[in-house]
N, C-alpha and C positions, 0 to 999 in steps of 0.2 A: 479756685481754692487749691492749696498745695500743701495740705497738712502731712502728706506722705512724701514730700520732696526729699530726695537723698536716700530713699529706701528702695531696695530691689525686691520684687515679688515674683515668685514662681507659682504659676497657676496650672495645674494639670487638667487635661481635658478642656482646654480653653478655646477650642475652635468652634464650639457650638453650645447652645443652651445656656445653662447656668454658668458654666466656666467662661464662656465668651462674655456674658454680662458682667461677671466679676472682673475679668481682665480690663474691660473698658472702664468700669467704675474706678478701679485702682489707678489706672493710668490718668483718668480725669482728675484725680486728687494728687497727682504729682509723682506717683511711683514709677520706677523703671520696671517694666513688666517682661518677664520671660514667659512666653506663650508656648505651652506644650500641647502637642496633639499628634495624630497619626497622619494627617493629610497636609502636605506642604502647601497645597494651593489654598486651602481654607486657612492655614496658619498665616500665609502671606496676606490674606484678606484682612485678618484681624490686626496684624501689624500695621498694614496700610491705613486702616481706619483710625488706629491710635495715633499714628503719625500725622494724619490729616488734621487732627485736633490738637496738634502741638505736643503730643506725648512721645515717649521713647519706649520701644519694644523690640524684641527679637524672638525668633521662633526656634524651638528645639523639638526634635521628634525622638520618641523612644517607645519601644514595645514594652508596656508595663507588665506583660506576662513573663518577660525575661528579666530575672533578677539582676543580671550583669548590666543590662541596659538601663535599669532604674538607677543603679549606683552611678553609672556613667552620666546619666541625666543630672544628678546632683552635682557631679564634678564639673560638667559643662556649664551649669547655671552659675557657678562661682559663689560669691558671697551673697547670701540671701537673708533678708530681714523679715520677709513675710512669705509663708508657705501656705498655699490653699490646696489641700488634697481634694480635688473635685472629681477627677476621672473615675468612671465606674461603669459597670455593665449590669444589666438585669434581664433575667429570663424568667417569666412567670409561669413555671411549669410545676407539676406535682412532683413529689419526691420520686415515685417510680419512673417518671418521665425525664428526670434530671440525670444526665450521664455523669460519669466520673470526670470526664473532660470539662463539662460545663461547670461542675462544682469547683474544680481546680481553677478555672478561669475567674470565677467569682472571687475566690479567696486571693488569687494572685493580684488581680487588679484592684479590688475593693479594699483589701486588708493588707496584703504583704507589701504592695508598692508604697502606701503611706508609711508603713512601719520602716521600710528601708530608707525612705526619704527623710523621715524624722531622725533616724539613726545617723544619717550622713550629715544633716544640716543643723540640727538642734545644738550639738555640742559647740559649734562655732558661734551660734547665737548666744549661748550661755557664756562663752569666753568674752564676747563683746558686751555682755550685760543687758541685752535687749533682743526682742524678737517676738513674733506673733505667728501662731499656727492655727489654721481653721480647717477642720475636717468636715466635709459634707457627708452627712449621714442620710437617713430616711426614716419616716415614720414606720416603715416596714420593720425597723429594728425593734420596735416596741409593740406594734399592733399585729397580732397573729392573723394569719389567713390560710386557707386551704391550699394555696399555691405560692410559689416563690420562697420556699423555706431557705434555699441556699443563699438567695439575695439577702433576705432578712438576717440570716445568721452572720453573713459577712459584714453587714452594717452594724449589727449589735456589737460585734468585736471592735469595730472602729470607735463606738461610743465608750466602751470600756478602756480602750487605748487612750482616748482623749483624756479621760480622768487620770489614768496612770501617768501620762506624759506631763500633765499639769502639775502633778506632785513631784515628778522626777526633775523637771527643769524649771519649775516656778520660782524657786528660791534664787535662781541665777538671773531672773528677769525675763524669762521666756514664758509667755502666756499661751496656753493651748485650750481652745474651745471648739465647739462644733455647732453646726446648724442641721436641724432635722426637718427637711421640707416635706410637706404633703405633696399631692399631685401637682406637677408644674407643667405648663404648656411648653413643650419642646417638640422637635421633630420625632423624637422617639416615643412620644405619648399620643400621637395623632390617632392611632387605631383604638385607643381606650377612652377618648375624651367623653364619649357618651355616658360612660359609667363614672368616670372620675369626678365629674362636676357635681355629683350627688353625695360626696363623702364628707362634706363639712358644712358647718352652719352658714357659710357664705354662699353656698350653692354654686361655686365656681372653682375653676382650676387656677392655681397661682401663675404668676408670670416670672420669668428668669430675673428681671430687674428687681422684683420684690425680694428675692432671696439674696441678690447681690448687695442690696442695701444693708441687710443684716450682716453679711460678711464684712462690708466696709466698716460698720460700727465696731465689729469685734477686733479688727486689726488696727484701728487707730487709737489715739490716746483717750478718746471719750469713754472707752471701756476698760480703763487701766486697772480697775478693781475687780474685773471679771476674769476668772480663771477656772478651768475644769468644768465649764458649764456647756450643756447642749441646749441651744435655743430652738424651740419647736415653732415652725412657721407653716401651719397647715390649715389656716382659716377657721380653726376651732372645731373640736370633735363634736359630732352629732350625739345627742343623748340616746341611750338605749331605750329610754322610756317613751311611750306615746306622747305626742305633743298635746 
């Protein structure tokens, strides 16, 4: 299948987890993928896997805590038709245990980097009359917890930005949507899997490929009438009432 042939996709945080799964899915559907990450070795591995299956990809690195590097990433990516803001960090600490530096990292990577990339890339999409942006949020943006307030706040901001950008650029043909995953099985969640599997009605943690399929739907023409929506993919919330 090649419904994305001729389109270039930039996926941030694409060397592991959800980002990697998204990059592979988009490439399999014909997109030329710009793989962003911090580790050149892992980036080369993703590019090699895409190329083994007949796809086209290249790797770019940028420190998303550095605003200048984020802007340079957009410039180096060139003409982009699909932007997937996936890169993120999370530290599940209480508010007193969250340092100013940690808070700033959450905002810089999870919120400011998508803001700068959209600001750099969406205007050209609008000029061309088409484009699709998907922001990876988290159910932490809407489900309160006694820890992880900085992470939840940074993702809540992304969901508001998603709706704002959909309004700002939608009339010019650029669709902006989000995906809000529940717990997903990645290397970063290994230590919490014993708890995470009990937070939804499916009694299991999601897989990166399951989130990637939602992203794929949102960036191709099957979702042409969807704009400004955040799709929740969390296995279904447990009822607060006794069974």
